[in-house]
ZAMARGU-4260 file (C-alpha; in steps of 0.2 Angstrom, whole numbers, plus 5000, padded with zeros to 4 digits):
<rodrens>
0) 5479/5314/5596 | 5474/5332/5597 | 5477/5343/5582 | 5479/5361/5585 | 5481/5375/5572
5) 5493/5389/5576 | 5487/5407/5578 | 5496/5412/5562 | 5487/5399/5552 | 5470/5403/5560
10) 5473/5421/5555 | 5477/5416/5537 | 5462/5404/5536 | 5450/5417/5543 | 5456/5431/5532
15) 5455/5421/5516 | 5438/5415/5520 | 5432/5432/5524 | 5440/5438/5507 | 5431/5425/5497
20) 5414/5428/5505 | 5417/5447/5502 | 5421/5444/5484 | 5405/5434/5482 | 5394/5447/5491
25) 5401/5461/5480 | 5399/5451/5464 | 5381/5448/5469 | 5378/5467/5473 | 5387/5472/5457
30) 5379/5459/5445 | 5361/5458/5451 | 5350/5471/5443 | 5343/5484/5455 | 5352/5476/5469
35) 5364/5491/5471 | 5358/5509/5467 | 5364/5517/5451 | 5366/5536/5451 | 5363/5546/5435
40) 5364/5530/5425 | 5381/5526/5432 | 5383/5508/5440 | 5397/5504/5453 | 5409/5491/5448
45) 5412/5486/5466 | 5424/5471/5463 | 5438/5482/5456 | 5441/5492/5472 | 5438/5477/5482
50) 5451/5466/5473 | 5463/5481/5473 | 5462/5483/5492 | 5463/5464/5495 | 5478/5463/5484
55) 5486/5477/5495 | 5486/5465/5510 | 5490/5448/5501 | 5505/5441/5493 | 5506/5441/5474
60) 5501/5422/5471 | 5486/5423/5483 | 5481/5440/5476 | 5481/5433/5459 | 5470/5419/5463
65) 5458/5431/5472 | 5458/5442/5456 | 5454/5426/5445 | 5440/5421/5456 | 5432/5439/5456
70) 5435/5440/5437 | 5427/5423/5434 | 5412/5428/5445 | 5410/5444/5434 | 5412/5434/5418
75) 5399/5422/5422 | 5385/5435/5421 | 5391/5443/5405 | 5383/5436/5389 | 5399/5435/5379
80) 5409/5426/5392 | 5425/5430/5384 | 5436/5431/5400 | 5440/5449/5399 | 5436/5452/5418
85) 5446/5437/5424 | 5461/5442/5414 | 5460/5460/5419 | 5457/5456/5438 | 5471/5443/5438
90) 5484/5456/5431 | 5478/5470/5442 | 5478/5460/5458 | 5496/5453/5455 | 5503/5470/5449
95) 5496/5479/5464 | 5502/5465/5476 | 5520/5466/5469 | 5520/5485/5469 | 5515/5485/5488
100) 5527/5471/5492 | 5542/5479/5484 | 5540/5497/5480 | 5525/5506/5489 | 5518/5508/5507
105) 5501/5501/5511 | 5491/5516/5516 | 5476/5526/5510 | 5484/5537/5498 | 5492/5522/5489
110) 5475/5513/5489 | 5467/5529/5481 | 5481/5530/5468 | 5481/5511/5464 | 5462/5509/5464
115) 5460/5525/5454 | 5472/5520/5441 | 5464/5502/5440 | 5446/5509/5439 | 5451/5521/5425
120) 5460/5507/5416 | 5446/5495/5418 | 5433/5507/5412 | 5444/5513/5397 | 5448/5495/5391
125) 5430/5490/5393 | 5425/5505/5383 | 5438/5501/5370 | 5435/5483/5368 | 5416/5482/5369
130) 5411/5499/5362 | 5424/5506/5350 | 5431/5489/5343 | 5413/5483/5340 | 5408/5499/5331
135) 5395/5505/5342 | 5388/5522/5337 | 5391/5536/5348 | 5405/5527/5357 | 5414/5544/5361
140) 5399/5551/5369 | 5395/5535/5378 | 5412/5536/5387 | 5408/5553/5394 | 5390/5549/5398
145) 5392/5532/5406 | 5410/5525/5408 | 5417/5541/5416 | 5403/5543/5428 | 5404/5525/5432
150) 5422/5526/5436 | 5419/5541/5447 | 5405/5532/5456 | 5416/5517/5459 | 5430/5527/5465
155) 5420/5534/5479 | 5419/5517/5488 | 5438/5515/5489 | 5441/5524/5506 | 5426/5514/5514
160) 5432/5497/5507 | 5450/5501/5512 | 5446/5506/5530 | 5434/5491/5532 | 5448/5479/5526
165) 5462/5487/5536 | 5451/5487/5552 | 5446/5469/5550 | 5464/5464/5548 | 5470/5474/5563
170) 5457/5466/5574 | 5461/5449/5567 | 5479/5452/5571 | 5476/5458/5589 | 5464/5443/5592
175) 5476/5430/5586 | 5493/5436/5593 | 5508/5424/5590 | 5512/5414/5605 | 5530/5415/5602
180) 5530/5434/5605 | 5520/5434/5621
</rodrens>
């Protein structure tokens, strides 16, 4: 008995495998010291725009699982292991997916808006919880000297990530055309 997978399922499997591998590669680039260049002391938080852009192309449940996966990979390397990244990425991914599904169009300007807000929110909350609430001296100056440049540096990758994902998904769609439509 021959078992065949429909083109629609092939697209879904390939897409999700590529997304998982992308998250793992970006987590490695982000979390390994000196693996990705820092500019003026600012480090890119590559998983935030990646998860944002992936969430724009997935349904809410799948996007939530991708967010949890990316957050857990980020939390593994943090010394505190408090789950901040997993919770943040989960809410960010599900919110973006719901917004794209019901209220917004999936285009570059929306990606810039949603990723920009997510990056700013992530850096602000990280600064608030791990600098201000812990009483680190010079916390206000740290926001402007490290967190804000990190947010700007991270935001610069949004168009590239969005266009690479969109191009990949269009090529995948064209390669595996539904047999019922031909």
